[in-house]
C-alpha positions as CSV (number, residue, x, y, z in Angstrom):
1,M,14.2,18.2,-3.3
2,L,10.7,19.3,-2.5
3,S,10.3,22.6,-0.6
4,K,10.4,22.5,3.1
5,E,7.2,24.5,2.9
6,I,5.4,21.2,2.5
7,R,6.2,20.3,6.1
8,K,4.0,23.2,7.3
9,H,0.9,21.4,6.0
10,F,1.5,18.6,8.6
11,P,0.7,19.8,12.1
12,I,1.9,16.6,13.8
13,L,5.5,17.3,12.7
14,D,5.5,20.6,14.7
15,Q,6.3,18.9,18.1
16,E,9.1,17.6,20.2
17,I,9.5,13.9,21.2
18,N,11.7,13.3,24.3
19,G,13.0,16.8,24.1
20,H,14.0,16.7,20.4
21,P,12.2,17.9,17.3
22,L,10.2,15.0,15.8
23,V,11.8,13.2,12.8
24,Y,9.1,10.9,11.4
25,L,10.6,8.1,9.3
26,D,7.8,5.5,9.5
27,S,5.6,6.5,6.5
28,A,5.7,3.0,5.0
29,A,3.6,2.0,8.1
30,T,1.3,5.0,7.9
31,S,1.8,8.6,6.6
32,Q,1.0,11.7,8.4
33,K,-2.0,13.8,7.4
34,P,-2.0,17.3,6.0
35,R,-4.4,20.0,7.2
36,Q,-6.3,19.7,4.0
37,V,-7.3,16.1,4.8
38,I,-8.0,16.9,8.5
39,E,-10.2,19.8,7.5
40,A,-12.1,17.7,4.9
41,L,-13.0,15.2,7.6
42,N,-14.0,18.0,10.0
43,D,-16.1,19.7,7.4
44,Y,-18.0,16.4,6.6
45,Y,-18.8,15.7,10.2
46,S,-19.6,19.4,11.0
47,Y,-21.8,20.2,8.0
48,D,-22.7,17.2,5.8
49,N,-22.9,14.2,8.1
50,A,-25.6,11.9,6.7
51,N,-25.8,8.5,5.1
52,V,-25.4,8.2,1.4
53,H,-27.5,7.0,-1.5
54,R,-30.6,6.5,0.7
55,G,-32.1,9.8,1.6
56,V,-33.6,12.6,-0.4
57,H,-32.8,15.4,2.0
58,T,-30.1,18.0,1.5
59,L,-27.5,16.6,3.8
60,G,-27.9,13.1,2.3
61,N,-27.5,14.5,-1.2
62,R,-24.4,16.5,-0.3
63,A,-22.8,13.5,1.5
64,T,-23.6,11.4,-1.6
65,D,-22.1,13.9,-3.9
66,H,-18.9,14.1,-1.9
67,Y,-18.6,10.3,-1.5
68,E,-19.1,9.6,-5.2
69,G,-16.9,12.6,-6.0
70,A,-14.1,10.9,-4.1
71,R,-14.6,7.8,-6.2
72,E,-14.2,9.8,-9.4
73,K,-11.0,11.3,-7.9
74,V,-9.7,7.8,-7.4
75,R,-10.6,6.8,-10.9
76,K,-8.6,9.6,-12.4
77,F,-5.7,9.0,-9.9
78,I,-5.2,5.4,-11.2
79,N,-6.6,6.1,-14.7
80,A,-9.4,3.5,-14.5
81,K,-11.9,3.4,-17.4
82,S,-14.9,3.8,-15.1
83,T,-15.9,4.5,-11.5
84,Q,-17.6,1.1,-11.7
85,E,-14.1,-0.3,-11.4
86,V,-13.4,1.5,-8.1
87,I,-14.6,-0.2,-5.0
88,F,-14.1,1.4,-1.6
89,T,-12.8,-1.1,1.1
90,R,-11.4,-0.9,4.6
91,G,-7.9,-1.1,3.2
92,A,-5.5,-3.0,0.9
93,T,-5.8,-6.1,3.1
94,T,-9.6,-6.2,2.7
95,A,-9.2,-5.6,-1.1
96,L,-6.8,-8.5,-1.5
97,N,-9.0,-10.8,0.6
98,M,-12.0,-9.8,-1.6
99,V,-10.1,-11.0,-4.7
100,A,-9.1,-14.3,-3.1
101,Q,-12.5,-15.0,-1.7
102,S,-14.6,-13.9,-4.7
103,Y,-12.6,-14.3,-7.8
104,G,-10.3,-17.0,-6.4
105,R,-12.9,-19.3,-5.1
106,A,-14.8,-19.2,-8.4
107,N,-11.8,-19.7,-10.7
108,V,-9.2,-21.7,-8.9
109,S,-9.5,-25.5,-8.8
110,E,-7.4,-28.4,-7.5
111,G,-3.9,-28.5,-9.0
112,D,-4.1,-24.9,-10.3
113,E,-1.2,-22.6,-9.4
114,I,-1.1,-19.3,-7.5
115,I,2.2,-17.4,-7.7
116,I,3.6,-14.9,-5.3
117,T,7.1,-13.9,-4.1
118,H,9.2,-14.1,-0.9
119,M,9.0,-10.4,-0.5
120,E,5.2,-10.1,-0.1
121,H,3.5,-8.5,2.9
122,H,1.4,-11.0,4.9
123,S,-1.7,-9.5,3.5
124,N,-0.6,-10.8,0.1
125,I,0.4,-14.2,1.4
126,I,-2.2,-15.5,3.8
127,P,-5.3,-15.0,1.6
128,W,-3.6,-17.1,-1.1
129,Q,-2.4,-19.7,1.5
130,Q,-6.0,-20.1,2.6
131,L,-7.4,-20.3,-0.9
132,A,-4.8,-22.9,-1.9
133,K,-5.7,-25.1,1.1
134,E,-9.4,-24.8,0.4
135,K,-9.1,-25.6,-3.3
136,G,-6.1,-28.0,-3.3
137,A,-4.2,-25.5,-5.4
138,V,-0.4,-25.1,-5.5
139,L,1.1,-21.9,-4.0
140,K,4.4,-21.2,-5.7
141,Y,7.1,-18.6,-4.8
142,I,9.3,-16.8,-7.3
143,V,12.9,-16.9,-6.0
144,L,14.4,-13.5,-5.5
145,E,17.8,-12.3,-6.7
146,E,20.6,-11.7,-4.2
147,D,19.9,-8.0,-4.1
148,G,16.2,-8.5,-3.5
149,T,14.9,-7.8,-7.0
150,L,12.9,-10.0,-9.3
151,S,14.3,-11.5,-12.5
152,L,11.8,-11.7,-15.4
153,D,13.5,-14.9,-16.4
154,K,12.6,-16.4,-13.0
155,V,9.0,-15.1,-13.5
156,R,8.8,-16.8,-16.9
157,E,10.1,-20.1,-15.3
158,A,7.5,-19.9,-12.5
159,V,4.3,-19.1,-14.6
160,T,2.8,-22.0,-16.5
161,D,-0.5,-22.8,-18.2
162,R,-1.7,-24.1,-14.8
163,T,-1.2,-20.7,-13.3
164,K,-4.5,-18.9,-12.5
165,I,-3.4,-16.0,-10.3
166,V,-0.1,-14.0,-10.1
167,S,-0.2,-11.6,-7.1
168,I,2.9,-9.4,-6.5
169,M,3.5,-6.2,-4.6
170,Y,4.5,-3.2,-6.8
171,V,6.9,-1.9,-4.2
172,S,8.4,-3.9,-1.3
173,N,7.6,-2.5,2.1
174,V,11.0,-3.9,3.4
175,L,13.5,-3.8,0.6
176,G,12.0,-0.8,-1.3
177,T,12.3,-2.9,-4.5
178,M,10.2,-1.6,-7.4
179,N,9.0,-4.6,-9.3
180,P,8.4,-4.6,-13.2
181,I,4.7,-5.0,-12.9
182,K,3.8,-4.3,-16.5
183,E,6.2,-6.9,-17.8
184,I,5.1,-9.5,-15.2
185,T,1.5,-8.8,-16.2
186,E,2.3,-9.6,-19.8
187,I,3.8,-12.9,-18.7
188,A,0.8,-13.8,-16.6
189,H,-1.7,-12.9,-19.4
190,A,0.3,-15.0,-21.9
191,H,-0.6,-18.0,-19.8
192,G,-4.2,-17.0,-19.2
193,A,-3.6,-15.9,-15.6
194,V,-4.9,-12.8,-13.9
195,M,-2.5,-10.2,-12.4
196,V,-3.2,-8.9,-8.9
197,V,-1.1,-6.0,-7.7
198,D,-0.6,-5.0,-4.1
199,G,-0.1,-1.3,-4.6
200,A,-0.1,-0.3,-0.9
201,Q,3.5,1.1,-1.1
202,A,3.2,2.3,-4.7
203,A,0.1,4.5,-4.6
204,P,1.6,7.1,-2.3
205,H,4.8,7.4,-4.2
206,L,4.4,6.6,-7.9
207,K,2.1,7.7,-10.7
208,L,-0.2,4.7,-11.3
209,D,-2.0,3.9,-14.6
210,V,-3.9,0.7,-14.4
211,Q,-4.6,0.8,-18.2
212,E,-1.0,1.0,-19.0
213,L,0.0,-1.7,-16.5
214,N,-3.0,-3.7,-17.8
215,C,-3.3,-5.4,-14.3
216,D,-6.6,-7.1,-13.5
217,F,-6.8,-6.0,-9.9
218,L,-5.0,-3.4,-7.8
219,A,-5.3,-2.9,-4.1
220,F,-4.1,0.1,-2.0
221,S,-4.8,1.9,1.3
222,G,-5.6,5.5,2.0
223,H,-3.6,5.9,5.2
224,K,-0.2,5.5,3.6
225,M,-0.9,8.3,1.1
226,C,-1.9,11.1,3.4
227,G,-5.5,9.9,3.8
228,P,-7.4,8.6,6.8
229,T,-7.1,5.1,8.3
230,G,-9.9,2.6,7.5
231,I,-10.3,3.4,3.8
232,G,-8.8,1.6,0.8
233,V,-9.5,0.8,-2.8
234,L,-9.9,-2.3,-4.9
235,Y,-9.6,-1.7,-8.6
236,G,-10.8,-4.4,-10.9
237,K,-11.5,-4.7,-14.6
238,K,-15.2,-4.3,-15.1
239,E,-15.7,-7.6,-16.9
240,L,-14.1,-9.5,-14.0
241,L,-16.0,-7.6,-11.3
242,N,-19.3,-8.2,-13.1
243,E,-18.7,-12.0,-12.9
244,M,-17.7,-11.9,-9.2
245,E,-20.0,-12.5,-6.3
246,P,-20.0,-10.1,-3.3
247,V,-18.3,-11.3,-0.1
248,E,-20.4,-9.1,2.3
249,F,-24.1,-9.1,2.3
250,G,-26.7,-6.7,3.7
251,G,-27.9,-3.2,3.1
252,E,-26.7,-0.9,0.4
253,M,-25.5,-3.7,-1.9
254,I,-28.9,-5.1,-2.7
255,D,-31.3,-4.4,-5.5
256,F,-34.3,-6.6,-4.4
257,V,-34.7,-8.8,-1.3
258,G,-37.3,-11.6,-1.2
259,L,-37.9,-14.2,1.5
260,H,-35.6,-16.7,-0.2
261,E,-33.8,-14.9,-3.0
262,S,-32.1,-11.6,-3.4
263,T,-30.4,-9.7,-6.2
264,W,-27.5,-7.3,-6.2
265,K,-26.9,-3.7,-7.2
266,E,-24.7,-2.9,-10.2
267,L,-21.0,-2.1,-9.8
268,P,-19.4,-0.8,-7.7
269,W,-22.1,-0.8,-5.0
270,K,-22.7,-4.6,-5.0
271,F,-19.3,-4.9,-3.2
272,E,-20.0,-2.1,-0.6
273,G,-22.4,-3.7,1.8
274,G,-23.7,-1.7,4.8
275,T,-23.1,2.0,5.5
276,P,-19.9,2.8,3.5
277,I,-16.8,4.5,4.7
278,I,-18.1,7.9,3.9
279,A,-15.7,10.2,5.8
280,G,-12.8,8.0,4.9
281,A,-13.6,8.2,1.2
282,I,-14.0,12.0,1.4
283,G,-10.6,12.2,3.3
284,L,-9.0,10.1,0.6
285,G,-10.3,12.4,-2.1
286,A,-8.7,15.3,-0.2
287,A,-5.4,13.4,0.0
288,I,-5.4,12.8,-3.7
289,D,-6.0,16.5,-4.3
290,F,-3.0,17.3,-2.1
291,L,-0.7,14.7,-3.7
292,E,-1.7,15.7,-7.3
293,E,-1.1,19.4,-6.5
294,I,2.5,18.4,-5.5
295,G,2.8,16.0,-8.4
296,L,3.5,12.2,-8.2
297,D,6.5,12.6,-10.4
298,Q,8.0,15.2,-8.1
299,I,7.2,12.9,-5.1
300,E,9.0,9.9,-6.7
301,R,12.0,12.0,-7.6
302,H,12.2,13.5,-4.1
303,E,12.2,10.0,-2.5
304,H,14.8,8.6,-4.8
305,E,17.0,11.5,-3.9
306,L,16.4,11.0,-0.2
307,A,17.0,7.3,-0.4
308,G,20.2,7.8,-2.3
309,Y,21.4,10.4,0.2
310,A,20.5,8.1,3.1
311,M,22.3,5.1,1.6
312,E,25.4,7.2,0.9
313,K,25.5,8.5,4.5
314,M,24.7,5.2,6.1
315,S,27.1,3.2,4.0
316,T,30.0,4.9,5.7
317,M,29.1,3.4,9.1
318,D,31.0,0.2,10.1
319,G,28.8,-2.7,11.2
320,L,25.6,-1.4,9.4
321,T,24.0,-3.7,6.9
322,I,21.5,-2.2,4.3
323,Y,19.1,-4.6,2.6
324,G,17.6,-4.4,-0.9
325,P,18.9,-2.9,-4.2
326,H,21.9,-0.7,-3.9
327,D,20.9,1.4,-6.8
328,P,18.5,4.1,-5.5
329,K,16.8,4.2,-8.8
330,K,15.6,0.6,-8.3
331,R,14.0,1.3,-4.9
332,A,11.4,3.6,-3.4
333,G,12.1,5.8,-0.4
334,I,12.7,2.9,2.0
335,V,16.0,2.0,3.7
336,T,16.0,-1.2,5.8
337,F,19.0,-2.0,7.9
338,N,20.6,-3.7,10.9
339,L,23.4,-2.6,13.2
340,D,25.8,-5.4,14.3
341,N,25.0,-6.9,17.7
342,V,22.1,-4.5,18.3
343,H,18.5,-5.8,18.2
344,P,16.3,-3.6,16.0
345,H,13.9,-2.9,18.8
346,D,16.7,-1.7,21.0
347,L,18.0,0.4,18.2
348,A,14.6,1.9,17.5
349,T,14.2,2.7,21.2
350,V,17.4,4.7,21.3
351,L,16.4,6.5,18.2
352,D,13.0,7.4,19.7
353,M,14.8,8.8,22.7
354,N,16.4,11.2,20.2
355,G,13.1,12.1,18.6
356,I,13.5,9.8,15.6
357,A,10.6,7.4,14.7
358,V,11.6,4.3,12.7
359,R,10.0,0.9,12.4
360,A,11.5,-2.2,13.9
361,G,10.4,-5.8,13.6
362,H,9.5,-8.2,10.8
363,H,7.3,-5.6,9.0
364,C,4.6,-8.2,8.3
365,A,7.0,-10.0,6.1
366,Q,8.3,-13.1,8.0
367,P,9.1,-15.2,4.9
368,L,11.3,-12.3,3.7
369,M,13.0,-12.1,7.0
370,K,13.8,-15.8,6.7
371,W,15.2,-15.2,3.2
372,L,17.3,-12.4,4.6
373,E,18.5,-14.7,7.4
374,C,17.4,-12.4,10.2
375,S,14.5,-12.3,12.6
376,A,13.9,-8.5,12.4
377,T,15.2,-5.3,10.9
378,A,15.0,-1.5,11.4
379,R,13.4,0.5,8.7
380,A,13.5,4.2,7.8
381,S,10.8,5.2,5.2
382,F,10.6,8.7,3.7
383,Y,7.8,10.8,2.3
384,V,7.0,14.3,1.0
385,Y,7.6,16.0,4.3
386,N,11.1,14.5,4.9
387,T,14.4,16.4,4.2
388,E,18.1,15.7,4.1
389,E,18.2,17.2,7.6
390,D,16.0,14.3,8.7
391,V,18.5,11.9,7.2
392,D,21.4,13.6,9.0
393,R,19.5,13.3,12.3
394,L,19.0,9.6,11.6
395,V,22.7,9.0,10.9
396,E,23.6,10.9,14.0
397,G,21.1,8.9,16.0
398,L,22.7,5.7,14.7
399,R,26.1,6.8,15.8
400,I,24.7,7.6,19.3
401,A,23.1,4.1,19.4
402,K,26.3,2.4,18.3
403,E,28.4,4.2,20.9
404,Y,25.7,3.5,23.6
405,F,25.6,-0.3,22.9
406,Q,29.4,-0.6,22.6
């Protein structure tokens, strides 16, 4: 287990909710922010606030150095070959939409296939639905196994020579399932398809290496990995990004503008129209520094242990259903569950009255809820600042809720 000293870096955790010490178990929705990130944002606005790339004055140069320095931190974090392959976006949703609207529109035709799974977040479903409708393409779903995992045999059955895009989340935000992305990428490439990875739940918890995975695109958000809201990343292989057209047009992304024709800047700036997300990128850079100081391997191990501990404790409760893989080694630090005859929103409300923050609802995964044959679930998601004591508080809160509703 990671040291409890890590909690001291997160000022928001040092408070009471409804008369109880806060137990925050909703990091899959958004993580809390360490002082290092908060201070990085404060320092930028206090001392370096200026627009980037345009000015020649000192503040502008400092802001540009910090902004592009953050891009280099992201490059190292995911082991991209070049900073030209790192595009700052508003989040994973924007990044996935960029791939669908730019690469997808140019490369998908009538009758072509786009393949996803039932476990995807809406952000990795709707862009492909819209693209398929626009192009007359076929949107196919890989059927999940009973425990919520993906079978590579089913992947091989689904991917054909008509497949142009395979887009799958690395880690399920509901089931916690960790998908075999490297192997799926090999299958996609064998049929000439590109591999898009929704890494929103992976980037905060796993060591990512886009060269080892060999994926073509990877999207993730900063706010789930101790960074600010409103900043995300699209990684794309340089040769693919060079062929793609921008989806936003205006300042910053142009090279030359005439009355009737314009040309674009080189990568990555041709995809970053307008004033970029300067403070967000700087905050994300600080978050990466924080996570790498702890070590992603350590974080992953910590979460596996917490998930295992939580499942062991929660499995002793009668009437509690836990969804997803039962082997903690096959799942990230997410435990999704339902208590018999108690609506997840009611359950989350009782837990909140005891200072415990969990998520309740469909988790932006309605097709998966249908597959699970329920309308909603409750979800506890763990991160670097959570402890076994937090799990014990959750289990006690569940007992209180069970007694209350009975």
